[in-house]
N, CA, C and O of each residue as an XYZ file, in Angstrom:
420
protein
N      44.726    106.275    112.445
C      43.478    106.525    113.112
C      42.510    107.226    112.061
O      42.901    108.034    111.219
N      41.264    106.829    112.214
C      40.239    107.407    111.331
C      39.562    108.619    112.137
O      39.069    108.506    113.259
N      39.617    109.747    111.409
C      38.994    110.970    112.050
C      37.598    110.745    112.355
O      36.863    110.039    111.664
N      37.220    111.400    113.476
C      35.738    111.400    113.912
C      35.164    112.688    113.462
O      35.287    113.678    114.184
N      34.531    112.757    112.296
C      33.998    113.962    111.659
C      32.506    114.059    112.045
O      31.868    113.065    112.393
N      31.974    115.308    111.969
C      30.635    115.583    112.205
C      29.747    115.191    111.111
O      30.226    114.731    110.075
N      28.384    115.354    111.280
C      27.519    115.111    110.259
C      27.791    116.099    109.115
O      28.021    117.279    109.379
N      27.771    115.659    107.880
C      28.020    116.541    106.692
C      26.920    117.671    106.615
O      25.848    117.576    107.213
N      27.259    118.700    105.866
C      28.355    118.953    105.068
C      29.574    119.378    105.866
O      29.426    119.943    106.949
N      30.816    119.115    105.345
C      32.126    119.710    105.907
C      33.000    119.566    104.599
O      32.542    119.228    103.508
N      34.322    119.869    104.857
C      35.288    119.930    103.715
C      36.406    119.041    104.043
O      36.792    118.863    105.198
N      36.957    118.442    102.933
C      38.116    117.632    103.114
C      39.185    118.255    102.169
O      38.867    118.651    101.047
N      40.459    118.334    102.641
C      41.580    118.718    101.745
C      42.467    117.585    101.691
O      43.049    117.129    102.675
N      42.559    117.127    100.472
C      43.398    115.825    100.215
C      44.777    116.286     99.600
O      44.862    116.975     98.583
N      45.755    115.863    100.276
C      47.117    116.202    100.006
C      47.917    114.989     99.627
O      48.302    114.208    100.497
N      48.189    114.803     98.303
C      48.890    113.661     97.885
C      50.248    114.032     97.430
O      50.403    115.016     96.707
N      51.346    113.217     97.857
C      52.653    113.622     97.724
C      53.537    112.532     97.281
O      53.313    111.378     97.647
N      54.519    112.824     96.523
C      55.659    112.031     96.226
C      56.913    112.729     96.825
O      57.108    113.912     96.547
N      57.750    112.074     97.610
C      58.810    112.594     98.448
C      60.072    112.565     97.604
O      60.179    111.790     96.654
N      61.096    113.480     97.984
C      62.341    113.395     97.529
C      63.125    112.501     98.490
O      62.500    111.907     99.369
N      64.375    112.371     98.391
C      65.207    111.546     99.331
C      65.591    112.441    100.555
O      66.069    111.939    101.572
N      65.383    113.686    100.435
C      65.663    114.609    101.538
C      64.721    114.594    102.766
O      63.578    115.050    102.715
N      65.278    114.035    103.889
C      64.293    113.932    105.008
C      64.600    114.823    106.177
O      63.984    114.744    107.240
N      65.602    115.701    105.938
C      66.142    116.584    107.058
C      65.055    117.498    107.400
O      64.591    118.313    106.603
N      64.611    117.326    108.754
C      63.673    118.173    109.259
C      62.125    117.861    108.982
O      61.205    118.444    109.555
N      61.970    116.821    107.988
C      60.589    116.613    107.564
C      59.666    116.197    108.669
O      58.584    116.762    108.827
N      60.072    115.225    109.429
C      59.246    114.474    110.446
C      58.950    115.600    111.475
O      57.785    115.700    111.860
N      59.817    116.394    111.925
C      59.561    117.322    112.979
C      58.595    118.407    112.447
O      57.719    118.864    113.182
N      58.763    118.842    111.100
C      57.774    119.764    110.697
C      56.357    119.182    110.412
O      55.347    119.880    110.501
N      56.337    117.931    110.082
C      54.984    117.192    109.846
C      54.293    117.190    111.269
O      53.117    117.537    111.378
N      55.061    116.787    112.375
C      54.409    116.937    113.676
C      53.987    118.180    114.097
O      52.910    118.346    114.670
N      54.834    119.141    113.827
C      54.581    120.597    114.254
C      53.281    121.077    113.374
O      52.355    121.676    113.922
N      53.278    120.818    112.180
C      52.030    121.276    111.349
C      50.730    120.625    111.816
O      49.698    121.294    111.865
N      50.754    119.312    112.168
C      49.563    118.664    112.702
C      49.163    119.285    113.949
O      47.980    119.592    114.099
N      50.043    119.511    114.890
C      49.704    120.187    116.106
C      49.060    121.676    116.024
O      48.149    122.106    116.731
N      49.734    122.336    115.023
C      49.256    123.677    114.687
C      47.881    123.671    114.065
O      47.000    124.471    114.380
N      47.749    122.683    113.127
C      46.339    122.690    112.568
C      45.282    122.341    113.524
O      44.145    122.789    113.377
N      45.594    121.575    114.485
C      44.525    121.156    115.540
C      44.099    122.391    116.310
O      43.014    122.334    116.888
N      44.788    123.451    116.386
C      44.534    124.688    117.142
C      43.825    125.724    116.207
O      43.505    126.835    116.628
N      43.596    125.322    114.938
C      42.879    126.396    114.056
C      41.432    126.226    114.133
O      40.907    125.117    114.231
N      40.737    127.410    114.085
C      39.318    127.427    114.074
C      38.764    126.700    112.849
O      39.209    126.888    111.716
N      37.742    125.836    113.148
C      37.225    125.053    111.957
C      37.897    123.651    111.601
O      37.477    122.926    110.699
N      38.887    123.383    112.336
C      39.681    122.028    112.119
C      38.836    120.890    112.580
O      38.294    121.081    113.669
N      38.640    119.925    112.086
C      37.839    118.738    112.367
C      38.651    117.499    112.542
O      38.214    116.692    113.362
N      39.743    117.209    111.922
C      40.436    116.058    112.049
C      41.438    115.835    110.854
O      41.464    116.570    109.866
N      42.211    114.814    111.031
C      43.200    114.434    109.978
C      43.405    112.842    109.850
O      43.290    112.104    110.829
N      43.691    112.420    108.676
C      44.120    111.081    108.484
C      45.236    111.106    107.562
O      45.285    111.979    106.695
N      46.215    110.146    107.682
C      47.421    110.217    106.909
C      47.956    108.813    106.723
O      47.869    107.989    107.633
N      48.517    108.525    105.534
C      49.157    107.264    105.224
C      50.319    107.499    104.326
O      50.254    108.380    103.468
N      51.391    106.751    104.477
C      52.508    106.915    103.425
C      53.110    105.644    103.138
O      53.516    104.924    104.051
N      53.200    105.302    101.851
C      54.125    104.357    101.335
C      55.013    105.043    100.344
O      55.704    105.963    100.782
N      55.098    104.739     99.092
C      55.661    105.521     98.064
C      55.005    106.780     97.870
O      55.616    107.841     97.743
N      53.585    106.641     97.845
C      52.610    107.749     97.763
C      52.145    108.112     99.193
O      51.720    107.272     99.987
N      52.263    109.460     99.461
C      51.696    109.894    100.671
C      50.374    110.585    100.559
O      50.223    111.451     99.697
N      49.381    110.247    101.399
C      48.185    110.877    101.271
C      47.746    111.394    102.703
O      47.717    110.626    103.664
N      47.451    112.553    102.786
C      46.874    113.257    104.033
C      45.701    113.919    103.729
O      45.627    114.703    102.783
N      44.629    113.618    104.583
C      43.217    114.128    104.252
C      42.925    114.950    105.663
O      42.819    114.341    106.728
N      42.812    116.309    105.575
C      42.414    117.052    106.712
C      41.032    117.541    106.496
O      40.626    117.822    105.369
N      40.305    117.645    107.564
C      38.782    117.915    107.435
C      38.599    119.283    108.138
O      39.213    119.564    109.167
N      37.791    120.058    107.579
C      37.463    121.481    107.884
C      35.991    121.898    107.900
O      35.259    121.452    107.016
N      35.508    122.702    108.816
C      34.174    123.158    108.816
C      33.801    123.905    107.581
O      32.674    123.795    107.098
N      34.767    124.696    107.034
C      34.287    125.663    105.956
C      35.510    125.990    104.991
O      36.687    125.768    105.274
N      35.090    126.501    103.914
C      36.202    127.016    102.958
C      37.081    128.107    103.587
O      38.293    128.223    103.404
N      36.316    128.881    104.345
C      37.041    129.993    105.077
C      38.070    129.498    106.020
O      39.139    130.098    106.135
N      37.793    128.417    106.708
C      38.693    127.917    107.769
C      39.985    127.274    106.837
O      41.145    127.414    107.224
N      39.700    126.660    105.753
C      40.867    126.105    104.914
C      41.662    127.240    104.473
O      42.885    127.099    104.503
N      41.118    128.468    104.023
C      41.903    129.505    103.564
C      42.670    130.131    104.648
O      43.802    130.545    104.399
N      42.144    130.249    105.890
C      42.906    130.745    107.014
C      44.095    129.848    107.320
O      45.185    130.334    107.620
N      43.885    128.541    107.244
C      44.940    127.548    107.453
C      46.105    127.604    106.457
O      47.290    127.450    106.753
N      45.585    127.858    105.184
C      46.610    128.039    104.038
C      47.482    129.293    104.313
O      48.677    129.291    104.018
N      46.879    130.351    104.875
C      47.459    131.640    105.082
C      48.264    131.759    106.387
O      48.899    132.783    106.639
N      48.231    130.687    107.222
C      48.915    130.670    108.402
C      50.352    130.786    108.167
O      50.922    130.016    107.395
N      51.016    131.794    108.854
C      52.523    132.092    108.598
C      53.394    131.010    108.721
O      54.301    130.856    107.904
N      53.199    130.152    109.761
C      54.030    128.922    109.976
C      53.729    127.962    108.844
O      54.657    127.426    108.238
N      52.515    127.735    108.552
C      52.143    126.757    107.456
C      52.761    127.218    106.145
O      53.174    126.372    105.351
N      52.847    128.540    105.873
C      53.432    129.039    104.711
C      54.884    128.676    104.611
O      55.369    128.358    103.525
N      55.596    128.713    105.721
C      57.016    128.334    105.852
C      57.173    126.801    105.445
O      58.014    126.400    104.641
N      56.283    126.031    106.086
C      56.379    124.573    105.753
C      56.097    124.255    104.301
O      56.746    123.403    103.694
N      55.073    124.985    103.732
C      54.829    124.691    102.276
C      55.958    125.015    101.458
O      56.273    124.256    100.541
N      56.682    126.196    101.722
C      57.908    126.646    101.056
C      58.971    125.586    101.087
O      59.488    125.178    100.047
N      59.304    125.131    102.297
C      60.277    123.985    102.437
C      59.926    122.803    101.750
O      60.781    122.122    101.183
N      58.600    122.480    101.763
C      58.172    121.297    100.969
C      58.497    121.361     99.547
O      58.947    120.396     98.929
N      58.274    122.469     99.052
C      58.582    122.683     97.540
C      59.964    122.656     97.334
O      60.398    122.067     96.344
N      60.778    123.248     98.183
C      62.272    123.382     98.042
C      63.028    121.966     98.230
O      63.951    121.548     97.531
N      62.441    121.340     99.306
C      63.284    120.034     99.840
C      62.596    118.711     99.760
O      63.215    117.735     99.339
N      61.373    118.625    100.134
C      60.742    117.376    100.537
C      59.892    116.690     99.482
O      59.749    115.468     99.495
N      59.296    117.515     98.517
C      58.466    116.949     97.518
C      58.942    116.951     96.146
O      59.361    118.012     95.683
N      58.931    115.833     95.394
C      59.082    115.779     93.949
C      57.822    116.384     93.366
O      57.882    117.163     92.414
N      56.596    116.001     93.979
C      55.424    116.335     93.234
C      54.373    116.237     94.363
O      54.438    115.406     95.269
N      53.386    117.175     94.222
C      52.242    117.066     95.252
C      50.968    117.485     94.335
O      51.112    118.080     93.268
N      49.796    117.137     94.827
C      48.633    117.511     94.322
C      47.612    117.716     95.461
O      47.393    116.814     96.269
N      46.997    118.897     95.518
C      46.047    119.286     96.602
C      44.677    119.399     96.023
O      44.479    120.041     94.992
N      43.687    118.757     96.703
C      42.350    118.774     96.223
C      41.452    119.188     97.436
O      41.651    118.753     98.570
N      40.500    120.017     97.131
C      39.525    120.494     98.252
C      38.137    120.022     97.837
O      37.599    120.431     96.808
N      37.608    119.199     98.619
C      36.169    118.635     98.332
C      35.217    118.961     99.387
O      35.596    119.152    100.542
N      33.928    119.035     99.015
C      32.837    119.231     99.927
C      32.301    117.842    100.129
O      31.895    117.176     99.177
N      32.297    117.388    101.412
C      31.651    116.074    101.854
C      30.241    116.294    102.120
O      29.914    117.039    103.043
N      29.348    115.695    101.372
C      28.011    115.802    101.384
C      27.410    114.563    102.110
O      26.356    114.737    102.721
N      27.972    113.353    102.099
C      27.485    112.141    102.677
C      28.744    111.317    103.246
O      29.810    111.232    102.637
N      28.519    110.801    104.326
C      29.561    109.831    104.841
C      28.859    108.810    105.763
O      27.859    109.054    106.438
N      29.504    107.659    105.701
C      29.059    106.493    106.534
C      30.156    105.633    106.860
O      31.210    105.683    106.227
N      29.959    104.827    107.837
C      31.084    103.905    108.188
C      30.645    102.674    108.882
O      29.454    102.367    108.919
N      31.571    101.961    109.432
C      31.338    100.564    110.058
C      32.432    100.437    111.094
O      33.571    100.830    110.844
N      32.119     99.916    112.206
C      33.168     99.648    113.259
C      32.580     98.354    114.084
O      31.421     98.254    114.489
N      33.546     97.462    114.234
C      33.247     96.289    115.022
C      33.510     96.574    116.510
O      33.314     95.696    117.350
C-alpha cells in the first residue's frame, strides 16, 4: 500500500536490509514495530517491500519525531535483535521530502 502523506515538507526514513536466514520472531516483531510506530507523535505512514533486498520507508512530520521513535524503548530492543539475529547488513537514510506527486486511476 502507498502511504497517504501530507503536503511537503516532511521526512522519510529509508531502511534497506539484507536478511540472515534466522526468521525466529522476525515477523511478529515487524508487526509489533509497525503498530507501535503508528502510535508515535509525528508518524505519517509506512511503505515496505521485500525480495532479496528489503526496503521500508516510514514518513514523519519532523526530525524530532524520528529521534523520539529511534529512542523508543521497545524500538531499541527490536534494533538490537535486528543486529544480533535478523540482518546481515542494513543502511538507514533520513531524507527531507520537499516535493511529491503521484498518479492514480
